VOKEMAR-720331 format. One record per residue (C-alpha): residue number from 0; y, z, x. Coordinates in nm, 2 decimals, padded with zeros to 4 digits. Layout:
BEGIN
[NUM, [Y, Z, X]],
...
// end
This chain:
BEGIN
[0, [-03.55, -01.12, -04.11]],
[1, [-03.53, -00.79, -04.30]],
[2, [-03.57, -00.79, -04.68]],
[3, [-03.21, -00.70, -04.75]],
[4, [-03.07, -00.96, -04.52]],
[5, [-03.31, -01.22, -04.67]],
[6, [-03.19, -01.12, -05.02]],
[7, [-02.82, -01.16, -04.91]],
[8, [-02.90, -01.50, -04.76]],
[9, [-03.07, -01.61, -05.08]],
[10, [-02.79, -01.49, -05.30]],
[11, [-02.53, -01.67, -05.09]],
[12, [-02.72, -01.99, -05.14]],
[13, [-02.75, -01.93, -05.51]],
[14, [-02.38, -01.86, -05.58]],
[15, [-02.28, -02.15, -05.35]],
[16, [-02.50, -02.39, -05.54]],
[17, [-02.49, -02.27, -05.90]],
[18, [-02.23, -02.01, -05.97]],
[19, [-01.87, -02.08, -06.07]],
[20, [-01.66, -01.86, -05.85]],
[21, [-01.29, -01.82, -05.77]],
[22, [-01.15, -01.95, -05.44]],
[23, [-00.96, -01.73, -05.20]],
[24, [-00.72, -01.90, -04.96]],
[25, [-00.68, -01.74, -04.62]],
[26, [-00.55, -01.81, -04.27]],
[27, [-00.55, -01.66, -03.92]],
[28, [-00.20, -01.51, -03.92]],
[29, [-00.21, -01.30, -04.24]],
[30, [-00.46, -01.06, -04.39]],
[31, [-00.56, -01.11, -04.76]],
[32, [-00.62, -00.75, -04.89]],
[33, [-00.90, -00.73, -05.15]],
[34, [-00.91, -00.40, -05.35]],
[35, [-01.24, -00.35, -05.54]],
[36, [-01.31, -00.12, -05.83]],
[37, [-01.57, 00.08, -05.63]],
[38, [-01.62, 00.14, -05.26]],
[39, [-01.76, -00.15, -05.06]],
[40, [-02.12, -00.11, -04.96]],
[41, [-02.20, -00.44, -04.79]],
[42, [-02.02, -00.77, -04.73]],
[43, [-02.10, -01.10, -04.56]],
[44, [-01.93, -01.43, -04.51]],
[45, [-02.12, -01.76, -04.50]],
[46, [-01.95, -01.89, -04.18]],
[47, [-01.81, -01.72, -03.86]],
[48, [-01.48, -01.90, -03.92]],
[49, [-01.41, -01.62, -04.18]],
[50, [-01.41, -01.25, -04.13]],
[51, [-01.41, -00.96, -04.38]],
[52, [-01.33, -00.62, -04.23]],
[53, [-01.39, -00.29, -04.42]],
[54, [-01.46, 00.07, -04.32]],
[55, [-01.83, 00.12, -04.27]],
[56, [-01.80, 00.48, -04.16]],
[57, [-01.61, 00.61, -04.47]],
[58, [-01.66, 00.35, -04.74]],
[59, [-01.35, 00.26, -04.93]],
[60, [-01.23, 00.00, -05.18]],
[61, [-01.01, -00.20, -04.94]],
[62, [-01.13, -00.51, -04.74]],
[63, [-00.92, -00.74, -04.52]],
[64, [-01.00, -01.11, -04.52]],
[65, [-00.90, -01.37, -04.26]],
[66, [-01.01, -01.72, -04.18]],
[67, [-00.96, -02.01, -03.93]],
[68, [-00.91, -02.38, -03.98]],
[69, [-01.24, -02.56, -04.05]],
[70, [-01.51, -02.59, -04.31]],
[71, [-01.50, -02.40, -04.64]],
[72, [-01.74, -02.11, -04.69]],
[73, [-01.80, -01.81, -04.92]],
[74, [-01.78, -01.43, -04.94]],
[75, [-02.03, -01.19, -05.10]],
[76, [-01.94, -00.83, -05.15]],
[77, [-02.17, -00.55, -05.29]],
[78, [-02.01, -00.23, -05.41]],
[79, [-02.16, 00.12, -05.44]],
[80, [-02.22, 00.08, -05.82]],
[81, [-02.46, -00.21, -05.75]],
[82, [-02.22, -00.49, -05.86]],
[83, [-02.21, -00.82, -05.66]],
[84, [-01.89, -01.02, -05.62]],
[85, [-01.88, -01.37, -05.48]],
[86, [-01.58, -01.59, -05.38]],
[87, [-01.53, -01.93, -05.23]],
[88, [-01.33, -01.94, -04.91]],
[89, [-01.09, -02.20, -04.79]],
[90, [-00.82, -02.22, -04.52]],
[91, [-00.46, -02.27, -04.61]],
[92, [-00.17, -02.27, -04.37]],
[93, [00.05, -02.08, -04.62]],
[94, [-00.08, -01.82, -04.85]],
[95, [00.02, -01.77, -05.21]],
[96, [-00.08, -01.40, -05.23]],
[97, [-00.12, -01.12, -04.98]],
[98, [-00.34, -00.89, -05.19]],
[99, [-00.56, -00.90, -05.49]],
[100, [-00.71, -00.63, -05.72]],
[101, [-01.06, -00.74, -05.80]],
[102, [-01.17, -00.65, -06.16]],
[103, [-01.52, -00.54, -06.27]],
[104, [-01.54, -00.85, -06.49]],
[105, [-01.52, -01.07, -06.19]],
[106, [-01.87, -00.96, -06.07]],
[107, [-02.15, -01.21, -06.08]],
[108, [-02.41, -00.94, -06.18]],
[109, [-02.59, -00.62, -06.08]],
[110, [-02.85, -00.61, -05.81]],
[111, [-02.96, -00.25, -05.84]],
[112, [-02.78, -00.03, -06.09]],
[113, [-03.04, 00.24, -06.09]],
[114, [-03.03, 00.30, -05.71]],
[115, [-02.75, 00.37, -05.46]],
[116, [-02.69, 00.09, -05.22]],
[117, [-02.82, 00.30, -04.92]],
[118, [-03.16, 00.30, -05.07]],
[119, [-03.18, -00.08, -05.04]],
[120, [-03.16, -00.07, -04.66]],
[121, [-03.46, 00.06, -04.47]],
[122, [-03.42, 00.14, -04.10]],
[123, [-03.06, 00.02, -04.07]],
[124, [-02.96, -00.13, -03.74]],
[125, [-02.73, 00.10, -03.54]],
[126, [-02.36, 00.00, -03.53]],
[127, [-02.38, -00.09, -03.16]],
[128, [-02.68, -00.33, -03.22]],
[129, [-02.50, -00.48, -03.52]],
[130, [-02.19, -00.55, -03.31]],
[131, [-02.40, -00.70, -03.03]],
[132, [-02.58, -00.93, -03.27]],
[133, [-02.25, -01.03, -03.43]],
[134, [-02.10, -01.11, -03.08]],
[135, [-02.41, -01.31, -02.99]],
[136, [-02.42, -01.52, -03.30]],
[137, [-02.04, -01.59, -03.29]],
[138, [-02.06, -01.68, -02.92]],
[139, [-02.34, -01.93, -02.98]],
[140, [-02.14, -02.09, -03.26]],
[141, [-01.81, -02.12, -03.05]],
[142, [-02.01, -02.23, -02.74]],
[143, [-02.16, -02.52, -02.94]],
[144, [-01.84, -02.64, -03.11]],
[145, [-01.62, -02.63, -02.80]],
[146, [-01.57, -03.00, -02.71]],
[147, [-01.22, -03.01, -02.58]],
[148, [-01.05, -02.87, -02.27]],
[149, [-00.74, -02.66, -02.32]],
[150, [-00.66, -02.59, -01.96]],
[151, [-00.83, -02.64, -01.62]],
[152, [-00.77, -02.55, -01.26]],
[153, [-00.94, -02.69, -00.95]],
[154, [-00.95, -02.53, -00.60]],
[155, [-01.19, -02.57, -00.31]],
[156, [-01.42, -02.79, -00.51]],
[157, [-01.45, -02.53, -00.80]],
[158, [-01.32, -02.63, -01.14]],
[159, [-01.24, -02.36, -01.39]],
[160, [-01.19, -02.48, -01.75]],
[161, [-01.08, -02.31, -02.07]],
[162, [-01.25, -02.49, -02.35]],
[163, [-01.17, -02.29, -02.66]],
[164, [-00.99, -01.97, -02.78]],
[165, [-01.12, -01.85, -03.12]],
[166, [-01.04, -01.54, -03.33]],
[167, [-01.33, -01.38, -03.52]],
[168, [-01.31, -01.03, -03.67]],
[169, [-01.14, -00.79, -03.43]],
[170, [-01.23, -01.00, -03.12]],
[171, [-01.11, -01.30, -02.93]],
[172, [-01.37, -01.54, -02.81]],
[173, [-01.29, -01.75, -02.50]],
[174, [-01.52, -02.04, -02.40]],
[175, [-01.50, -02.09, -02.02]],
[176, [-01.67, -02.34, -01.79]],
[177, [-01.72, -02.35, -01.42]],
[178, [-01.81, -02.67, -01.24]],
[179, [-01.91, -02.68, -00.87]],
[180, [-01.81, -03.00, -00.70]],
[181, [-01.81, -02.84, -00.35]],
[182, [-02.07, -02.88, -00.08]],
[183, [-02.22, -02.52, -00.12]],
[184, [-02.34, -02.31, -00.41]],
[185, [-02.09, -02.08, -00.58]],
[186, [-02.21, -01.73, -00.64]],
[187, [-02.00, -01.56, -00.90]],
[188, [-01.84, -01.22, -00.82]],
[189, [-01.64, -01.17, -01.13]],
[190, [-01.42, -01.33, -01.40]],
[191, [-01.13, -01.13, -01.52]],
[192, [-00.87, -01.19, -01.79]],
[193, [-00.51, -01.06, -01.79]],
[194, [-00.20, -01.07, -02.01]],
[195, [00.07, -01.16, -01.75]],
[196, [00.44, -01.09, -01.82]],
[197, [00.73, -01.20, -01.61]],
[198, [00.76, -01.41, -01.30]],
[199, [00.50, -01.35, -01.02]],
[200, [00.77, -01.43, -00.76]],
[201, [00.97, -01.13, -00.88]],
[202, [00.73, -00.85, -00.82]],
[203, [00.96, -00.59, -00.98]],
[204, [00.94, -00.75, -01.32]],
[205, [00.58, -00.89, -01.30]],
[206, [00.30, -00.72, -01.48]],
[207, [-00.07, -00.79, -01.53]],
[208, [-00.26, -00.61, -01.80]],
[209, [-00.64, -00.65, -01.78]],
[210, [-00.83, -00.75, -02.10]],
[211, [-01.16, -00.57, -02.07]],
[212, [-01.46, -00.76, -02.22]],
[213, [-01.67, -00.61, -02.50]],
[214, [-01.94, -00.88, -02.46]],
[215, [-02.03, -01.17, -02.22]],
[216, [-02.25, -01.45, -02.34]],
[217, [-02.45, -01.66, -02.08]],
[218, [-02.24, -01.54, -01.79]],
[219, [-02.37, -01.72, -01.48]],
[220, [-02.45, -01.55, -01.15]],
[221, [-02.45, -01.87, -00.95]],
[222, [-02.33, -02.23, -01.01]],
[223, [-02.52, -02.46, -00.79]],
[224, [-02.39, -02.78, -00.63]],
[225, [-02.31, -03.05, -00.89]],
[226, [-02.38, -02.82, -01.18]],
[227, [-02.16, -02.69, -01.47]],
[228, [-02.21, -02.35, -01.64]],
[229, [-02.04, -02.27, -01.97]],
[230, [-02.01, -01.92, -02.11]],
[231, [-01.82, -01.70, -02.36]],
[232, [-01.60, -01.41, -02.28]],
[233, [-01.53, -01.17, -02.57]],
[234, [-01.23, -00.93, -02.56]],
[235, [-01.05, -00.73, -02.83]],
[236, [-00.82, -00.95, -03.03]],
[237, [-00.48, -01.00, -02.87]],
[238, [-00.16, -01.21, -02.91]],
[239, [00.08, -01.34, -02.65]],
[240, [00.45, -01.28, -02.66]],
[241, [00.72, -01.55, -02.58]],
[242, [00.72, -01.46, -02.21]],
[243, [00.35, -01.37, -02.18]],
[244, [00.07, -01.59, -02.05]],
[245, [-00.31, -01.56, -02.04]],
[246, [-00.43, -01.54, -01.68]],
[247, [-00.80, -01.61, -01.58]],
[248, [-00.92, -01.52, -01.24]],
[249, [-01.25, -01.63, -01.08]],
[250, [-01.37, -01.50, -00.75]],
[251, [-01.67, -01.58, -00.53]],
[252, [-01.91, -01.30, -00.44]],
[253, [-02.00, -01.38, -00.08]],
[254, [-01.70, -01.60, 00.03]],
[255, [-01.33, -01.64, 00.00]],
[256, [-01.30, -01.89, -00.28]],
[257, [-01.08, -01.79, -00.57]],
[258, [-00.95, -01.98, -00.87]],
[259, [-00.66, -01.85, -01.08]],
[260, [-00.57, -02.03, -01.41]],
// end
């Protein structure tokens, strides 16, 4: 673990254990806008149930906070002037405020007033690598917590299950499972997601818009007889309208088996 990330981790533990901090209440349908006195340099939440988005290319004072139902957590924000801000996080179905101007007096201290924030980070990870690491960690978390079955479809001895749909940051994480109860191995050709609108029986009004993945975690190439394979499919965040449905298509590579859920 790099020194900066180790410091952040240690500081999160400290403020969670000892510091008296304000609680921010958030949910997954509204953004809570936080406006800081100085541009945001770094920010991290203690649990993937919560996301804090801010501009990393042109640092600004605005950050957008969202959260999902589950355990409480915390948020640590470092600004360009070296001040650190910490808040407790909790989920609430209804929010009492949509924005908040954070004051300098709310900081928990200064970590490096004599140096710009960029000097604290040596050999920063490229943005692509950071995104990949974020997708991997979140996928592992959602993969482990998915215990229920939201939908399932069985055809030709192949069962396709949707176990969880979770929003984190700007992405949607779908936990899928393939079980092979047929007499032959199932070699996977592809899994594709669509937003479907209209009635498939009325081709003139029916539309399928593909949801292209940004990351796939533990995507299987083959599911052997009697086995189950669970994986995570990550796509840009989306919502479904009143007449829209999520469509998942699974197709065999060397064969004619196909499952549509």
